[in-house]
C-alpha positions in Angstrom: 118.0 -59.4 187.5 121.8 -59.1 188.0 124.2 -56.4 188.8 126.5 -55.3 186.0 129.2 -53.3 187.8 132.8 -54.3 187.2 134.6 -56.3 189.8 137.0 -53.9 191.7 140.7 -54.8 191.5 142.4 -56.2 194.5 144.5 -53.7 196.4 148.3 -53.5 195.8 150.8 -54.3 198.4 151.5 -50.6 198.8 147.8 -49.9 199.4 147.7 -52.7 202.0 150.6 -51.1 203.8 149.1 -47.7 203.7 145.9 -49.0 205.1 143.6 -47.6 202.4 141.7 -48.5 199.3 140.4 -45.8 197.1 140.8 -43.3 199.9 138.7 -45.4 202.3 140.4 -47.0 205.4 140.7 -50.8 205.1 139.1 -52.6 208.1 140.5 -55.6 209.8 138.0 -57.9 208.0 138.5 -56.3 204.6 142.3 -56.5 204.9 142.0 -60.2 205.9 139.8 -60.9 202.9 142.2 -59.1 200.6 145.2 -61.0 202.0 143.4 -64.3 201.6 142.6 -63.5 198.0 146.3 -62.7 197.4 147.5 -65.7 199.3 149.4 -63.5 201.7 147.8 -64.5 205.0 150.2 -66.1 207.5 149.7 -69.6 208.7 149.5 -70.4 212.4 150.7 -73.6 214.0 149.0 -76.6 212.4 148.9 -75.1 208.9 145.7 -73.0 209.4 145.1 -69.5 208.2 145.2 -67.1 211.1 141.8 -65.5 211.9 141.1 -62.5 214.0 138.6 -64.6 216.0 140.9 -67.6 216.5 141.7 -68.9 220.0 144.6 -67.7 222.0 146.6 -69.4 224.7 145.0 -72.4 226.3 142.4 -72.5 223.6 140.6 -69.5 225.2 138.7 -67.3 222.8 140.3 -64.0 222.1 138.6 -61.0 223.7 136.1 -59.2 221.4 136.6 -55.5 221.1 133.5 -53.8 222.6 133.8 -50.9 220.1 135.2 -51.8 216.8 134.5 -48.8 214.6 137.2 -49.7 212.1 135.1 -49.4 208.9 133.6 -52.9 209.1 130.2 -52.5 207.4 127.4 -55.0 207.8 127.7 -58.0 205.4 126.4 -56.8 202.0 123.2 -58.3 200.6 122.9 -60.2 197.3 120.1 -61.4 195.2 118.2 -64.5 196.2 118.3 -66.1 192.8 115.8 -68.5 191.3 116.6 -71.7 193.3 115.6 -70.7 196.9 113.0 -72.9 198.6 111.4 -72.2 202.0 111.0 -74.8 204.8 114.4 -76.3 204.6 115.2 -79.0 207.2 116.8 -78.1 210.5 120.3 -79.6 210.2 124.0 -78.6 210.2 125.1 -81.3 207.8 123.9 -81.4 204.2 125.8 -84.6 203.3 126.2 -88.2 204.2 129.4 -90.4 204.0 128.4 -91.4 200.4 127.7 -87.9 199.1 129.9 -87.3 196.0 132.0 -84.2 196.0 134.9 -82.5 197.8 134.0 -82.3 201.5 133.7 -78.8 202.9 133.0 -77.3 206.3 132.1 -73.7 206.7 132.3 -72.2 210.2 132.2 -68.7 211.6 130.4 -66.3 213.9 127.6 -63.7 213.5 128.3 -60.3 215.0 126.3 -57.2 215.5 127.4 -53.6 214.9 129.4 -53.5 218.2 131.4 -56.7 217.2 129.6 -58.7 219.8 128.3 -62.2 218.9 124.6 -62.6 218.2 123.0 -65.9 219.4 120.0 -67.5 217.9 120.5 -66.2 214.4 118.7 -68.3 211.8 121.1 -69.3 208.9 119.4 -70.9 205.9 121.9 -72.4 203.4 121.3 -73.7 199.9 123.7 -74.6 197.1 124.4 -76.6 193.9 125.6 -80.2 194.0 129.0 -81.2 192.7 127.6 -81.1 189.2 126.3 -77.6 189.5 122.6 -78.6 189.8 120.0 -77.5 192.4 117.5 -79.9 193.9 114.1 -78.3 193.2 112.1 -81.5 193.9 113.5 -82.1 197.4 115.9 -80.6 199.9 119.3 -81.9 198.9 122.0 -79.4 199.8 119.5 -77.2 201.7 119.3 -76.7 205.5 118.9 -74.2 208.2 120.5 -73.9 211.7 120.8 -71.4 214.5 123.9 -69.7 216.0 125.0 -70.9 219.4 125.2 -68.8 222.6 128.6 -67.6 221.4 127.3 -66.6 217.9 129.0 -69.5 216.2 127.8 -71.8 213.4 129.2 -74.7 211.4 128.0 -76.2 208.2 129.1 -79.6 206.8 128.6 -79.8 203.0 130.6 -80.2 199.8 132.3 -77.7 197.5 129.4 -76.6 195.1 129.8 -77.3 191.4 129.9 -74.8 188.6 127.1 -73.9 186.2 126.9 -71.5 183.3 127.2 -67.8 184.1 128.2 -68.1 187.8 131.3 -68.6 189.8 131.4 -71.1 192.7 129.2 -69.9 195.6 126.9 -70.7 198.5 123.6 -69.0 199.2 122.5 -68.0 202.7 119.8 -66.1 204.5 120.6 -64.7 207.9 118.0 -63.4 210.4 118.7 -62.3 213.9 115.7 -62.7 216.3 113.1 -60.1 215.5 115.2 -58.5 212.8 114.9 -58.4 208.9 116.4 -61.1 206.8 119.8 -60.6 205.1 120.0 -62.6 201.9 123.6 -63.0 200.5 126.1 -65.3 198.9 129.5 -66.6 200.0 132.4 -67.0 197.5 135.6 -68.9 197.2 139.0 -67.2 196.7 141.1 -68.1 193.7 138.2 -69.1 191.4 138.8 -68.1 187.8 135.2 -67.1 187.3 135.3 -64.6 190.1 136.6 -62.1 187.5 133.7 -62.6 185.1 130.7 -63.2 187.5 128.7 -59.9 187.6 127.4 -60.8 191.1 130.7 -61.6 192.7 131.7 -59.4 195.6 135.2 -59.7 197.2 133.6 -58.5 200.5 131.9 -61.9 200.6 135.0 -64.1 200.1 135.3 -66.9 202.6 138.7 -67.8 204.1 139.4 -71.3 202.6 142.2 -73.8 203.2 142.8 -77.4 202.3 142.1 -80.0 205.0 143.0 -83.6 204.3 140.9 -84.7 201.3 138.6 -81.7 201.7 138.5 -78.0 202.4 137.6 -75.8 205.4 136.1 -72.4 205.0 135.2 -69.6 207.4 133.2 -66.4 207.3 132.0 -64.0 209.9 128.7 -62.3 209.3 128.1 -58.7 210.5 124.4 -58.0 210.8 122.9 -54.5 211.2 122.0 -55.2 214.9 122.5 -52.5 217.4 124.5 -53.5 220.5 125.9 -52.1 223.7 129.3 -53.0 225.0 129.3 -55.2 228.2 129.8 -53.4 231.5 133.0 -55.2 232.2 134.6 -54.8 228.7 137.8 -52.8 228.8 138.0 -49.6 226.7 140.0 -50.0 223.5 140.5 -46.3 222.4 142.7 -44.8 223.5 145.0 -47.7 224.6 145.3 -48.0 228.4 149.0 -48.7 228.3 151.7 -47.1 226.2 153.4 -49.0 223.3 156.3 -51.3 224.5 158.7 -50.8 221.6 159.1 -50.9 217.9 157.9 -54.0 216.0 160.8 -56.2 215.0 161.0 -59.5 213.1 162.3 -62.4 215.3 160.6 -61.0 218.4 158.3 -63.3 220.4 155.1 -61.4 221.3 152.3 -62.3 223.7 148.7 -61.3 223.5 148.3 -57.8 224.9 151.8 -56.6 224.0 151.9 -53.2 222.4 154.3 -52.0 219.7 154.8 -49.2 217.3 155.2 -49.5 213.5 155.5 -46.7 211.0 154.2 -44.2 213.5 151.2 -46.3 214.5 150.6 -48.2 217.7 149.3 -51.8 217.8 148.1 -54.3 220.3 149.0 -58.0 219.9 145.9 -60.3 219.6 147.5 -63.7 219.8 151.0 -64.8 220.8 153.5 -65.5 218.0 157.1 -65.0 216.8 157.3 -62.2 214.3 158.7 -62.9 210.8 159.1 -60.6 207.8 155.8 -60.1 206.1 153.8 -60.2 209.3 154.1 -56.4 210.0 151.1 -55.2 212.0 149.2 -53.5 209.2 149.3 -56.6 207.1 148.0 -59.2 209.7 144.9 -58.1 211.5 144.7 -61.6 212.8 147.7 -60.8 215.0 147.6 -57.1 215.6 144.9 -54.5 216.4 145.4 -50.8 215.7 145.1 -48.6 218.7 
């Protein structure tokens, strides 16, 4: 059984600037995904795509917002498909040095509804090989792992091959301790078949970049897990300090700096020197509204 709804069009630049899509506010994660699909996400030092969860000065993780009611919904579910097998091996790598295919690592975090990481989440991955075939006799390209204390995970695999009727994708089941299983799929930006695959959902796009002879992908899951902010987390709404000026290209900003832009106030998430095209509404990796 498949879904037959049409793939929604990507938002225009004007829609991104206005912070809405079809009348619904665009969240930080949704805007990042849309920018990735359009190839408009800025690069940080070293050539990587800037992520809202990337590290700040001194490699210290950026602070998580204790209340991030910005329209981020839980990661949407998708069909399991006919190729799932239970009892996959416990492992973070699905390949060896001789496995054919384009090397791929997928990393990210699992968050709850309050945008706090969830440790101990079971993540069960399965995918096609480089030729588009699933191993139904054994457990090639199948494996499960658990998120760390910081909610992080990392999968070492290859870019899955294509087969008739589907775009490129990776299957995953995610289950927080004592909670229901989320079954979904992860997709690659820029794939021609994204426009014709009836199951494709742009909300499930990974952030993917080239890395040497391979590729690196990232995706943050949001599970429907209730959470309470930590007692020492600072409030985020309203801001505790007034904006410190109007955003301007060429200015060097530090994490915590506040600016105004088009009537809105923003807090800097990671230090950078502003350039045209990095206006706060367009780069949730660098600026948080509020």
